[in-house]
VEXRO-464509 format. One record per residue (C-alpha): residue number from 1; residue in one letter; y negated, z negated, x. Coordinates in pm, whole numbers, plus 32768, in hexadecimal, padded with zeros to 4 digits. Each point is the difference from the previous one (the first is absolute). Layout:
# residues N
ATOM     k   r     c2     c3     c1
ATOM   NUM   a      Y      Z      X
...
//
This chain:
# residues 250
ATOM     k   r     c2     c3     c1
ATOM     1   m   562D   2EF3   7DA6
ATOM     2   r   7EBB   7FDD   7F3E
ATOM     3   q   7F82   7E88   7FE0
ATOM     4   k   7FE0   7FBA   7E6A
ATOM     5   i   7EB1   7F3D   7FF4
ATOM     6   v   7F55   7F62   7ED6
ATOM     7   a   7E93   7F8B   8052
ATOM     8   g   7F20   7F48   7F3F
ATOM     9   n   7E90   805D   7FE4
ATOM    10   w   7F4B   7EE1   7F6F
ATOM    11   k   7EA5   809E   8042
ATOM    12   m   7EE4   7F11   7F7E
ATOM    13   n   80DD   7EF7   7F4A
ATOM    14   n   8068   7E9B   8036
ATOM    15   d   7F48   7ECC   809A
ATOM    16   l   80BF   7F27   80C8
ATOM    17   s   805E   7F42   7F16
ATOM    18   a   8086   8123   7F56
ATOM    19   t   8099   80A8   813F
ATOM    20   q   80A3   7EC0   804E
ATOM    21   d   80D2   7FE6   7E94
ATOM    22   l   8055   817F   8020
ATOM    23   l   806D   7FC6   815E
ATOM    24   k   80DE   7EA7   7F7C
ATOM    25   d   809A   80DD   7ED7
ATOM    26   l   805B   80FC   8110
ATOM    27   k   80A7   7F1F   80F5
ATOM    28   q   80E2   7F94   7EF2
ATOM    29   q   80A1   8171   7FCD
ATOM    30   v   810C   807F   80C1
ATOM    31   f   7FAB   8134   8077
ATOM    32   p   80EE   815E   8043
ATOM    33   e   8044   7FFE   81A8
ATOM    34   e   7FE7   818A   7FC9
ATOM    35   v   7EB2   8008   7F9E
ATOM    36   i   7EAD   7FD0   80A5
ATOM    37   v   7F07   7F27   7F46
ATOM    38   m   7E85   7FD3   8047
ATOM    39   v   7EE2   7F4F   7F76
ATOM    40   a   7E6E   804A   804D
ATOM    41   p   7F55   7EEB   7F5D
ATOM    42   s   7E55   800B   8027
ATOM    43   f   7F7B   7FAE   817E
ATOM    44   t   7FBF   7EA3   7FCD
ATOM    45   n   817F   7FAB   7F8E
ATOM    46   l   8094   80BC   811F
ATOM    47   y   805C   7EEC   80DE
ATOM    48   p   8057   7F0C   7EE9
ATOM    49   a   80DE   80D1   7F74
ATOM    50   f   8093   805E   8163
ATOM    51   e   803B   7E85   803C
ATOM    52   t   80A8   7FEE   7EC3
ATOM    53   l   80E4   8116   8046
ATOM    54   r   8025   7FB5   8176
ATOM    55   e   8171   7FC8   7FD1
ATOM    56   h   8049   80FA   7ECE
ATOM    57   p   8074   816F   802A
ATOM    58   v   7ED3   808A   7F24
ATOM    59   e   7EEB   8081   810F
ATOM    60   v   7E81   7F95   7FB9
ATOM    61   i   7F26   8162   8034
ATOM    62   a   7E96   8074   7FDC
ATOM    63   q   7F4F   80CE   7F11
ATOM    64   n   7F0C   808B   80B6
ATOM    65   m   7F69   7FCC   818F
ATOM    66   h   7EF1   808A   80B4
ATOM    67   q   8022   8112   8103
ATOM    68   s   7F1F   7F63   80FE
ATOM    69   k   8078   7EDA   8107
ATOM    70   n   7ED7   7F4E   7F9A
ATOM    71   g   7E73   800C   7FE1
ATOM    72   a   7F1B   7FDC   7F02
ATOM    73   f   80AD   8079   7EC4
ATOM    74   t   7FB5   7EDB   7EFF
ATOM    75   g   8120   7FAE   7F18
ATOM    76   e   812D   80C3   80C3
ATOM    77   v   8144   7F90   80B5
ATOM    78   s   805F   8099   8132
ATOM    79   a   8181   8034   8053
ATOM    80   s   7FF3   7EDB   812C
ATOM    81   m   7F93   7F17   7EDF
ATOM    82   l   810D   8075   7EFE
ATOM    83   q   8114   7FD7   8130
ATOM    84   s   7F79   7E82   805B
ATOM    85   v   805E   7F8C   7EC5
ATOM    86   g   816F   80BE   7FE6
ATOM    87   v   7FB5   811A   7F39
ATOM    88   n   8055   815A   80C2
ATOM    89   t   800A   810B   7EC4
ATOM    90   v   7EDA   8087   7F82
ATOM    91   i   7FEA   80D8   7EA2
ATOM    92   i   7EE8   8130   8086
ATOM    93   g   7F76   80F8   7F02
ATOM    94   h   8041   7F4F   7EBD
ATOM    95   s   7F3D   80E3   7EF4
ATOM    96   e   7F42   7EDE   7FB0
ATOM    97   r   7F6B   7FF3   8162
ATOM    98   r   7FDA   8183   7FEB
ATOM    99   a   7F38   8013   7EB3
ATOM   100   y   7F42   7EA2   7FF3
ATOM   101   f   7FA2   7FC8   8177
ATOM   102   q   8008   81B9   803F
ATOM   103   e   80E8   7FB1   8139
ATOM   104   s   8016   814F   806B
ATOM   105   d   8161   80BA   80B5
ATOM   106   a   7F4F   7FEA   8135
ATOM   107   q   7FBC   7E65   7FEA
ATOM   108   l   8162   7FEC   7F91
ATOM   109   a   809D   80E1   80FF
ATOM   110   e   7F1D   7EEA   80FB
ATOM   111   k   8097   7EE7   7F83
ATOM   112   v   8156   80B6   8020
ATOM   113   n   7FCC   7FE2   8176
ATOM   114   t   7F96   7EAC   8000
ATOM   115   a   8114   7F89   7F47
ATOM   116   l   80F9   80C0   80E0
ATOM   117   e   7F4C   7F96   8144
ATOM   118   n   804C   7E95   7F90
ATOM   119   d   8171   803D   7FC7
ATOM   120   m   7FC4   7FDB   7E62
ATOM   121   k   807C   808F   7F0D
ATOM   122   v   7F70   80D8   7F20
ATOM   123   i   8034   804D   7E7D
ATOM   124   f   7F2D   813B   7FE2
ATOM   125   c   7F88   8071   7E8E
ATOM   126   v   7FF5   8138   7F65
ATOM   127   g   7FB4   806C   7EA2
ATOM   128   e   7F66   8105   7F0D
ATOM   129   e   7EFF   7FDE   7EF1
ATOM   130   l   8047   8070   7E99
ATOM   131   a   7F36   8127   8031
ATOM   132   d   80B3   8086   80FF
ATOM   133   r   8165   7FDC   7F5E
ATOM   134   n   7F73   80CC   7EEB
ATOM   135   h   7F6D   8112   80E8
ATOM   136   g   8145   800E   80B9
ATOM   137   d   7F65   7FA9   814B
ATOM   138   h   80C7   7E96   8013
ATOM   139   f   80E1   8071   8111
ATOM   140   e   7F17   8098   80E6
ATOM   141   v   7F00   7EE2   7FE0
ATOM   142   i   8110   7F0F   804D
ATOM   143   k   8075   810A   8144
ATOM   144   a   7E80   7FD9   806D
ATOM   145   q   7FEC   7E76   7FF5
ATOM   146   l   8152   8005   80CE
ATOM   147   e   7F9B   80FA   80F7
ATOM   148   r   7E9F   7F66   801B
ATOM   149   g   8067   7EA0   8026
ATOM   150   l   8140   8007   80B2
ATOM   151   f   802D   8155   808F
ATOM   152   h   7F61   7FAB   8155
ATOM   153   i   80F7   7EE0   8047
ATOM   154   a   80F7   8023   80F5
ATOM   155   e   816D   803D   7F67
ATOM   156   k   8094   7EB5   80AB
ATOM   157   s   7EE8   7F50   7F39
ATOM   158   w   80BC   804F   7EA5
ATOM   159   k   80F6   7EE7   8047
ATOM   160   q   7EAF   7F58   7F8B
ATOM   161   i   7FAB   8087   7EE4
ATOM   162   v   8056   7FC9   7E7C
ATOM   163   v   7F5E   811B   7F0A
ATOM   164   a   7F8E   7F83   7E9F
ATOM   165   y   7FEA   8102   7EFC
ATOM   166   e   7F0D   7F72   7EF0
ATOM   167   p   7F8B   8100   7EF7
ATOM   168   v   7E99   7F9E   7FA9
ATOM   169   w   801A   8040   7EA1
ATOM   170   a   8156   7EF4   7FFF
ATOM   171   i   7F80   7EC8   80B7
ATOM   172   g   7F8C   7EE5   7EF8
ATOM   173   t   7FCC   8101   7EE4
ATOM   174   g   8162   7FA6   7F95
ATOM   175   e   8038   816A   8029
ATOM   176   t   811B   8041   80C7
ATOM   177   a   80A4   8147   80C9
ATOM   178   s   812F   8071   7F69
ATOM   179   p   811C   7F95   80F6
ATOM   180   q   800C   8180   8008
ATOM   181   q   7EB7   8019   8075
ATOM   182   a   8024   7F2D   80F4
ATOM   183   q   8136   8078   80A7
ATOM   184   e   7F33   8152   8006
ATOM   185   m   7EF6   7F7D   8092
ATOM   186   h   80DD   7F0B   810F
ATOM   187   a   80D7   8154   8041
ATOM   188   v   7EE7   80D6   8046
ATOM   189   i   7F4C   7EE9   80FD
ATOM   190   r   8149   7FD2   8089
ATOM   191   e   801E   8163   8050
ATOM   192   t   7E83   8039   808B
ATOM   193   i   801F   7EE7   8105
ATOM   194   t   817C   80A4   8051
ATOM   195   e   7F44   8136   8031
ATOM   196   q   7EFE   7F6B   80CF
ATOM   197   y   80B0   7F15   80BF
ATOM   198   s   8194   7FF4   8002
ATOM   199   k   8116   7FF5   7F07
ATOM   200   a   8046   7E96   80AB
ATOM   201   v   7EB4   7F97   7FA9
ATOM   202   g   7FDC   8096   7EBC
ATOM   203   q   8170   7F6B   7FA4
ATOM   204   n   7FAC   7EB0   8077
ATOM   205   l   7E9E   7FF9   7F7D
ATOM   206   s   8011   7EE2   7EC5
ATOM   207   i   7F32   8085   7EDC
ATOM   208   l   7F74   7F15   7EF3
ATOM   209   y   7FA9   8036   7EBA
ATOM   210   g   7EC8   7F48   7F84
ATOM   211   g   7F8A   801D   7EA2
ATOM   212   s   8069   7F27   7ECB
ATOM   213   v   8115   7FB3   8073
ATOM   214   k   80B5   7ED4   7F31
ATOM   215   p   8161   7F62   7FE4
ATOM   216   t   8028   8103   7EC3
ATOM   217   n   7FC2   8138   80C8
ATOM   218   a   8072   7FA6   8165
ATOM   219   a   8182   8040   8020
ATOM   220   e   7FCB   8158   7F8B
ATOM   221   i   7EC5   804E   80D6
ATOM   222   f   80EC   7F85   8134
ATOM   223   g   812B   80A0   7FA2
ATOM   224   k   7F4D   815F   807F
ATOM   225   e   805F   8054   8129
ATOM   226   d   7EBF   8025   80B6
ATOM   227   v   7F75   7EC3   7F6C
ATOM   228   d   802F   7ED3   810C
ATOM   229   g   7F37   7EC2   7F56
ATOM   230   g   7EF8   7FC5   7F53
ATOM   231   l   7E62   7F9B   803C
ATOM   232   i   7FF3   7F12   7ED4
ATOM   233   g   7EBD   7F77   7F8C
ATOM   234   g   7FE7   7F53   7EB7
ATOM   235   a   8171   7FB7   7FCB
ATOM   236   s   7FE1   7F34   8163
ATOM   237   l   7F2F   7F0C   7F84
ATOM   238   k   8117   7F58   7F2A
ATOM   239   a   814E   7F9A   80D0
ATOM   240   s   80F0   8048   7F0C
ATOM   241   d   7F85   8169   7FA2
ATOM   242   f   7FEE   802C   8195
ATOM   243   m   814D   7FAB   8017
ATOM   244   a   80A3   80D1   7F1E
ATOM   245   i   7F5C   811C   808D
ATOM   246   v   8077   7F82   8158
ATOM   247   n   8162   7FEB   7F61
ATOM   248   a   7FDF   816E   7F75
ATOM   249   f   809A   80A0   8114
ATOM   250   s   814E   7F4E   7F8A
//
């Protein structure tokens, strides 16, 4: 059975005080046992968040990491550094990393390799620009991102992978792919991975939707057959909104 996952990507928001306030609010919530809940604070707040949630079911994850073990990479963070503060899951390939920091498919593949070599789990993001969709190229764009970023890994490694589909035109814009559009792309992703690997890999893979998910639309999106949860941006910064999304499965 595929895991249901809701992950909150806090991006470059919340200093230490705001992080502690939000975590305090989250700790007061009752989380459904059937949903895996994650939050991704900034690097500076990962350890305080881990300490605060040490005995809590919410998992603290990272927004990014460098592909190298160590070295002269000013401002970067390695897998072992993340693991030393209790982090064992990392988001790789978010559209903002691809766009603003020019992370290439080859670089993202290296990051995936490093995460797997360190027994970390990966939320691997794929998504198309509005121009790609308008030109009818959206399926091919997603297939290419999957192929270049993930199709080099061994079949056994897929148990450590979650895929997040995030249409770039729907991230932080207020626009949202319709539930039908989300389902259509998730089905293509699952089919593409099944064809490359096996039915077992495809059917057991959790695929999340990311792109302006809100309490008002989460239930309809999560109700689609191939949507297994969400990678949530802005709505994860308020405990009540985030919890409404988590509870949308029920």
